[in-house]
N, C-alpha and C positions, 0 to 999 in steps of 0.2 A: 263883550264879544258878540259880534253879529251872528244871529242864528242862521244856519244853512238850510234853506227851505228845500223840501222835496217837491217833486212835480208829479201830479196825476197825468196820465197819458194825454188827456184832452185839454190841458191848460191853454194851449194856443188856440184851440177852437173856441173856448169860452171867451177869450180876450177878443177874438175876431167878431163874436156875436155882441160885443159891447157890454159884457158882464161887468159888474162892480166886483172886483176881486179882493178878498180879505184873507189875512193869515188865519189858518185854523189847524190846530193839531200838527203844525210843522209843514203844512202845505198852503199854497194859495188856492182858495176855492171861490166859486161864484156865490155871492150873497144874493144877488138878483140880477136879472137881465133888463128889467124895466121896473115894474111895480110889484112889490111883495103881495099886495092885495090881489092884483090881477092873476098872478101866478097861483096863489092860493085858491082863488075861485075857479081858475081853469082846471085844477086838479079835482075839485069838488064836483064840477059840472061836466067836464069833458076829460081831459087827460094832461098830465105833465110828465116830463122827462127829466130825471135827476142824475147827475154824475155823482156817485158816492164811492168812487175808486179809492178814496182815502182810507176806507175801512181796511182792517187787517184780516188775513185768512191764514189759518194754521192747520195743516193736515196731521191727523193723529193715526198712526198705523201700527201694525205689529200685533202678536198674539195677546198682549196685555192692554190693548187700546181701550177696551170697554171697562176693565177694572180701573184703569187710571182715570178715565172720565167719571166713573162713578164716585171715585174719591174726590175728584177735582171740583165738581159742580153739585148744586143742591138738588136739581131735577133728576128724574129717573131715566137715564139714557138707555137702560136695558129695554124699555118699551118701544124704542125706535126699530123699525124695520127699514131695509134699504128703500129710499125714496121718500122718507119722512124727515121732519126736522122739529126741533123744540126750542123754546126760549127758556133761559136759565140764568143764574148768577153763580159766580164762584166767590168763596168767602175766605177771609183770614181765620185762624183758630178762634179769635174773639167774636166772630160773627160778622165783622165789617166787610162790605162788598168790595172785592177787588175789581170786578167788572161785571156787567151784564152782557150776555152773548147769545148767539144761535149756535146749535150743534146740529149738523147735517149727517145722516147716515148714508153711506155708500156701500156697495157690495164688498169693497176691499178695505173699509175704514171709515174715518169720520172727517169732517171739516168743521172747525170752530171759526166763527166770524166775530171778530172783536172790535171794540171802538178804536177809532183812530188815535185819540189822545192817550189811549192806554196800551198801545202796541208794545212799547218797550217794557213797561212794567208787567203787562200780562205774559210776555214771553219769558221774562226773568222768573216770574212766579211759576209758570208751568214747567220750565226747565229745572227749577230747584226742587219740584215735587215729583218728577217723572221717574227718577232713579229707582230701579228694583221692580218696575212694573212690566218690563218687556214691551215698552211702547216707544215709538219714534215720533218726534216732532219735526215737521218741515214748514218753515215759514215761506208761503208763496205770495205774500202781500204784494211785493214789488212787480211780480209778473201777472197779477190778476187785476182786471178792470171789472167795475160793478156798475151797471146802469139799472135804474129803477123806473118803470113805466107804471104810473099810478093814476087811477081815476075810472069812472064808469065806462069809458070807451077804450080802456087800456087793453082788454082782452082782444077786442076786435083789431086793434092796431098791430099787436104782436102776432095774432093769428094770421094776418094777411102776409106776414113775412115768413111763415112756415106752413104752407098750405097742405103739405103732406102729413101734418101731425096735428091731431085734435087736442087743443089745450084745455077744453072744458073738464076732462077727467082729473086734471091736476088740481086737487082740493087745497084749501087754505092749510099752509105749513106742510105742503108736499112739494116735491121737486122731481125733475127728470132731466136727462141729457137730451139735447136736441140741437137743431141748426135753426138759427134766426138770421134771415138775410144771407144765408150761406156761411154764417159764422158759428163754429161749434160753441155751444153754451150750456151752462147749467141754468135750467128755467125754474125758478122758485116762486111759488105763489105766496109771497110774503110782502111786507112793506112797513112803512113808519109813518103812514098818513091817515090811517082809518078808512081808506078806500081799497077797493079791489085793485089788483094789479100783479105785476111780476117784477122780480129782481133777477137780472141777468148777469151771470158770472162768465167772463170771457178772458181769453188771453189778452194781455195789455196791448199787444201789437195789432189786435183787431179792433180796438176800441173806437178808433175813428170811423171805420167802416160801419160798425154796428150803430153808432150814434147817428151818422148821416142817414142810414137806412130807416131808422125809427123816426127821425124828424120828417123825412120825405114821406113815409107811409102815413104819419099822423097829421100832416099839414091840412088835409081836407076835413079831418075830424076835430080840428080845434086844438090839437096838442101843442104845448108850448114848453120850451126849456124852462126849468124852475131851479131856483138856487136855495142855499141854506136858510134864507129868511123864511120863505114859504114852508120849507120842510119843518121848521121849528113851530110856526103857528099851527100847521096841520097836526103835528104830533101832540101839541098841547091840547087842542080840541078833542083828540082821540084818547087823552088821558095817559099817553106813554111817557115813562120816565126818561130823563136825560142824565147820563152819567156826568158827574161834575157839578150838577146843579141839584137834581132831585135825589140822587143816590151817590155815595162815595164810600171811602174806606171807614168813615166814622158812622156810617148808616148801616143797620141791619135790614135784611129783607122783610122781616115781620113788621117792623115799624113802617117800612115803605109800602105796605099793602101788597107785597109780592109773596105772601105766604103760600099761595097756590103753586109756586115753583119750588117749594121746600118739601121734600119727600123723605121724612125720617124712616119710613117703613122699608126703604130699599137698603138700609144698612148705613154704617158710619161714612161720613164724608167730612171734609175739612170745615170746621165750624159747627158741626152737628151738636156737639155737647153744649156749646155756648147758646145756640138757638133753642135747644130744648129747655134751658133754664129761662130764656126770655119768653118762650111761648105763652105761658099762662098770663103774662101782663107786660107786653111790649112797652118800653119806656116813652114811645111817642106814637102818634097816629098821623097818617098821611090823608089829607083831605082836598077836596075840590071846593072852590068858592066862586060864586057868580056875582059880579058887580054890575053897576050901571053902564050904559053905552058910552059914557064920556069919562069913565074912570078906569084908568089903565095901571094895573099893578105890575111891579117889577121884582126881580130876584132881590131878596134881602130886606123887603119892606116888613115891618113888624105887624103881627096879628094880635088883636086884643079881643078879650071877651069882657064887656063892661069897661072898667078901668084898669084891668089886669092884663098884662102882656102874657099871651099863652103859646106864641109860636112865631114862625117867620115864613114868608113866601120863598119858595125855591124856584118856581117858574111862574111867569105872568105876562100877559099880553092882551091884545084885542082879539076876540074870536070873530073873524070876518064872516063865518057861516052863521053863527048863532047870534051875532049882533050885540055882544056884551063884552065887558072886561072879564077875563078869566084868570084865576090864580089857583095854583096847587102849592101845598106846603105842609109843614109839620106843626102839629099843636099838641097840647097835653091831651092824654087819653079821654079825660072827662069833658073835653070840648069838641069832640069829634063826631057826635051824632048828626045824622042827615037833618037839616033844617036848623041847626044851632046858630043863633045870631051872633056872628063875629063881625068885627070891622077891622079894616086895614088902614094903617096910617100911611097916606100917600106923600105928604109933605110935612116937614117940621117947622118951616119958617115961609110963609105963615102956616099954621097947623091946619092940615086938611085930612078929613077922614072919608072912608067909603064903606057903606054897609056891605058886608060880605057874608051872606048866609051860606052854610055848607050845602053842597048838592052832590048827588051821586055821580061818580065817574063811570064812563066818559062824559064829556060835555056834549059830544056829537056821536051819533051812530048813523052809518050810511043806510039809506032806505034798502029794504029787502027787495030782491028781484032785479 
């Protein structure tokens, strides 16, 4: 049976710009418009504009909204005040990750932003657990567009389109309502690239107007449209996990190096008992590995310590900013210390190895100031 593809509001615009479109999570999305390397470097040096409208948005409201979210996710939603956001995961009772997500606090409720490939599963999971909490779930994914402006010049570009509102006070993982190019948006200082920037949530019917205004305003500052390819290499350098590769339902957040979003002190949540048992000794460890400039690791490549296989690569590519092959993956806990001499099997016929010592994540941090 042929899959019926959904459309992001800007699909026609991407095709008109000459993007290479690829199926992703039920949508056709731009992989790149020219060169992944050029788009990657534009974001690091100037600015890039991403259409990430395939992401899902679910509103959580009602008197029991906070209690429901506290049970649903591992992080402490009670610490959020209106205008703030947090990163978290939601787990199955066995500790496996259902998805990773953002939770935004508004005056009248919350918004959860979920991964495109997990929308159906996440909604089913949320709806199966909301009964009895006095909370309402509203899926607004189809009517919401999400554009991300990322890079050192991102703030200036967005600021030029909302001259009556100072964006500087919006700190990292904070958000507010405003108008950008006359379009009502949620302005969120978040992103998936390791750079400063904003994610702009708007009505889907306004996506074309907002996209055009951002491209026009950024043209003189070197902003370029960027696709999923650059988004992936940027997030890898920043050490961000990707659902479906680095984390999934068979992965617990402690093994994934996401223990900082697990807050047992807040009280019980789904998966808390299982994670408490794992906490003293998680079964695996998530590590970063740096290879040579001509050695490109890929998902699924085996990791060895000496002659013994100790793990597997989950994400790998060339780091255009750092000039080296980069890999993240899981290894046995005893093989995870920083500086551990590991090696990755790049090929089996003929056999080819790459030295891959473990390094601290992230691989790249943006300069201060």
